[in-house]
C-alpha distance (Angstrom), angle and dihedral (degrees) to the residues before:
residue distance angle dihedral
M1 . . .
S2 3.82 . .
S3 3.79 121.0 .
E4 3.83 93.9 -120.9
P5 3.84 97.3 69.5
I6 3.82 89.6 46.6
L7 3.81 90.8 51.7
V8 3.80 92.6 47.1
S9 3.80 91.3 47.2
S10 3.81 92.2 48.9
L11 3.81 91.3 47.2
A12 3.81 91.8 50.3
K13 3.79 90.5 48.7
F14 3.80 91.2 47.0
L15 3.82 94.1 50.1
S16 3.81 93.2 44.9
L17 3.82 89.2 78.7
T18 3.80 119.1 77.7
D19 3.81 91.9 -142.8
N20 3.80 91.0 56.5
R21 3.79 92.8 49.2
D22 3.79 86.7 51.4
K23 3.82 88.9 55.7
V24 3.81 91.3 52.1
V25 3.80 91.5 50.1
K26 3.81 89.4 48.9
F27 3.81 89.1 53.5
V28 3.82 89.5 51.5
I29 3.83 92.1 48.8
Y30 3.78 96.9 52.1
G31 3.78 94.8 33.1
S32 3.82 88.2 56.9
R33 3.80 90.8 47.7
F34 3.79 92.9 49.8
Y35 3.81 94.6 44.6
G36 3.81 92.4 44.2
H37 3.81 90.7 54.1
F38 3.80 89.9 46.9
L39 3.82 91.0 53.0
R40 3.81 92.5 48.6
S41 3.80 91.4 49.7
K42 3.80 89.4 54.6
D43 3.80 96.7 40.3
P44 3.84 121.7 6.2
K45 3.82 88.4 -159.7
S46 3.80 95.2 51.0
E47 3.80 112.0 149.2
W48 3.79 92.2 -149.1
A49 3.81 97.0 54.1
P50 3.84 94.5 73.9
I51 3.81 88.7 47.1
M52 3.80 89.8 55.1
T53 3.82 88.8 51.4
K54 3.81 91.3 52.0
I55 3.81 90.8 48.9
E56 3.80 90.0 50.3
Q57 3.81 92.7 50.0
A58 3.81 94.3 46.1
A59 3.80 93.0 46.5
S60 3.81 91.0 46.8
T61 3.81 91.4 56.0
S62 3.80 92.4 46.9
R63 3.80 90.5 49.6
K64 3.78 90.4 55.8
L65 3.80 87.3 57.6
F66 3.82 90.3 54.1
R67 3.80 89.5 53.5
F68 3.80 97.3 45.4
A69 3.84 112.4 133.0
K70 3.84 92.3 -0.1
S71 3.79 88.2 134.1
A72 3.83 85.8 82.6
N73 3.83 88.6 62.4
V74 3.80 89.9 54.9
I75 3.80 91.3 53.6
S76 3.80 90.4 50.7
K77 3.81 91.2 49.2
T78 3.80 91.8 49.7
L79 3.79 93.1 50.6
K80 3.82 91.4 50.4
N81 3.82 93.9 50.4
Q82 3.81 107.5 112.3
E83 3.81 97.8 173.6
Q84 3.82 110.1 155.7
N85 3.82 99.0 -162.5
P86 3.83 104.6 91.3
W87 3.83 93.9 -150.4
I88 3.80 93.6 51.2
R89 3.81 91.0 43.7
F90 3.82 89.8 52.2
V91 3.83 93.6 50.6
N92 3.80 89.7 45.1
R93 3.79 89.1 54.7
I94 3.81 90.4 51.2
S95 3.81 90.6 49.8
D96 3.80 92.1 48.5
A97 3.80 92.0 46.5
G98 3.81 90.4 51.9
L99 3.79 91.5 48.5
F100 3.82 92.0 47.6
W101 3.81 89.1 50.7
Y102 3.81 90.0 49.2
F103 3.80 96.0 51.9
L104 3.81 92.9 42.3
F105 3.79 95.5 54.4
D106 3.80 91.5 37.4
N107 3.81 86.1 60.2
F108 3.82 89.4 49.3
S109 3.80 88.8 51.6
L110 3.81 91.0 52.4
L111 3.81 93.6 47.5
A112 3.81 90.3 46.9
S113 3.82 91.6 51.4
L114 3.83 88.0 52.4
S115 3.85 89.9 50.0
V116 3.80 91.1 -117.0
L117 3.81 90.3 120.3
S118 3.81 126.1 36.1
L119 3.78 94.1 -127.4
D120 3.79 136.4 114.9
P121 3.83 105.1 -99.9
T122 3.81 92.2 -157.8
R123 3.80 91.9 53.6
M124 3.81 91.2 46.4
G125 3.80 89.3 51.0
R126 3.78 91.7 51.5
I127 3.83 91.8 49.1
A128 3.81 88.4 49.4
E129 3.80 91.7 53.8
M130 3.81 90.0 54.6
G131 3.79 88.2 65.0
Y132 3.80 91.4 45.7
F133 3.80 90.4 50.9
V134 3.82 90.5 54.9
S135 3.80 91.0 46.6
C136 3.83 92.4 50.8
V137 3.82 92.7 49.6
S138 3.82 90.7 49.2
D139 3.80 92.7 48.2
L140 3.80 90.9 48.3
A141 3.81 90.4 53.9
L142 3.81 91.7 50.7
D143 3.81 94.3 45.2
A144 3.82 92.3 46.8
R145 3.81 89.9 53.2
S146 3.81 91.8 47.4
L147 3.81 90.6 48.1
L148 3.80 91.4 53.8
L149 3.80 89.5 50.5
A150 3.82 91.0 48.5
N151 3.80 90.8 51.3
A152 3.81 90.6 49.5
M153 3.81 90.3 49.6
H154 3.81 90.9 50.5
E155 3.81 91.2 53.4
H156 3.81 90.8 47.4
L157 3.81 93.1 50.9
M158 3.80 93.0 45.4
K159 3.81 91.6 51.8
K160 3.78 89.6 48.8
K161 3.80 91.5 49.1
L162 3.81 93.4 48.9
G163 3.79 90.6 46.8
M164 3.80 92.8 63.0
N165 3.79 107.8 92.0
S166 3.79 104.6 159.6
T167 3.79 135.9 65.0
G168 3.77 132.4 -129.7
I169 3.77 141.2 121.2
Q170 3.77 94.1 -85.0
E171 3.79 94.4 46.2
D172 3.80 92.6 43.4
S173 3.78 88.7 56.7
E174 3.80 89.0 46.8
R175 3.81 90.6 51.9
L176 3.80 89.0 52.0
R177 3.80 90.7 50.1
I178 3.81 90.7 51.0
R179 3.82 92.3 48.5
Q180 3.80 90.0 51.2
A181 3.80 91.0 47.8
L182 3.82 90.4 49.9
H183 3.80 90.3 51.1
V184 3.80 92.8 49.8
N185 3.81 90.5 47.1
A186 3.82 91.5 48.6
V187 3.82 91.0 52.8
K188 3.80 89.9 48.8
H189 3.81 90.9 47.9
K190 3.82 91.5 52.1
T191 3.81 91.6 48.8
L192 3.79 92.1 50.3
V193 3.81 93.0 49.0
L194 3.81 90.6 50.9
N195 3.81 90.5 47.4
I196 3.80 90.8 52.6
V197 3.81 92.2 48.6
K198 3.80 90.5 49.5
N199 3.80 94.3 46.9
L200 3.81 92.0 47.7
A201 3.80 89.9 52.2
D202 3.82 91.0 48.0
L203 3.79 89.0 48.2
V204 3.81 89.6 57.9
I205 3.82 89.9 54.4
A206 3.81 94.1 46.6
W207 3.83 91.5 44.9
N208 3.79 90.0 54.0
I209 3.81 91.4 56.8
V210 3.81 100.6 36.9
F211 3.81 97.2 44.1
M212 3.80 98.9 42.9
R213 3.81 93.8 169.0
L214 3.80 89.2 61.3
R215 3.78 96.2 44.4
M216 3.78 120.9 157.9
S217 3.77 126.4 -142.9
P218 3.84 122.5 -86.9
R219 3.79 86.2 -109.2
H220 3.80 91.8 65.2
T221 3.80 97.0 41.1
G222 3.79 91.1 42.9
L223 3.79 91.9 51.9
A224 3.81 91.2 45.4
G225 3.80 90.4 52.4
V226 3.79 92.3 48.5
V227 3.82 90.5 51.0
S228 3.80 92.7 47.5
A229 3.80 93.9 47.2
G230 3.80 92.0 43.1
V231 3.81 92.3 53.4
A232 3.82 91.3 46.0
M233 3.81 91.5 50.2
Y234 3.79 91.0 48.5
Q235 3.80 91.2 50.7
G236 3.78 92.4 46.4
W237 3.81 96.0 48.2
P238 3.82 108.9 114.3
A239 3.79 118.8 -112.2
P240 3.84 114.3 -109.5
């Protein structure tokens, strides 16, 4: 089978999910911001820079539509969380609360921009990002802890593997079990690293909106958004 049908099939499967289409739109938003800033830095009178701004604004509005009423998904996720560790459960609750806050006020921002609500859409967007900032910090704490545990597990398995110095049916099966455990741990480690990269990039975006006096340039936020969306798209791409 040629690679083209596989690519087309994977792309169709990827785009069939609303969350994945949201990731693509996010990539367009921040890619346009980054490229628009790049064009202005090269030529302040660039004809394409204003076009990039219009693309960013249009894509941003459409992305808000994708996220409308997603706060209900957060409630469902919270209710299904059966984490036994009280500390992890507490941080999870903080993360979910921040995300719920984000989606709620993001919806208010959309409705205000459509003149459905008599609110300032920019202010609603800033309040929304406060929740997202809290959620990102909470997720980073959880992922950092999980990464440390994954590293410790890798060292434990490697020591166990090196400690086996004889052969036999039982030990051969044990070697296979250790190899499988190392593979599973490596996949988990990769996922956690990508999650941390994505959350750090999202934190840059949220920081830029929440702490307006310490704002970064569109180049930095645009690049951060491209990285975050790129990682999310990579993680969401269907396996062949």
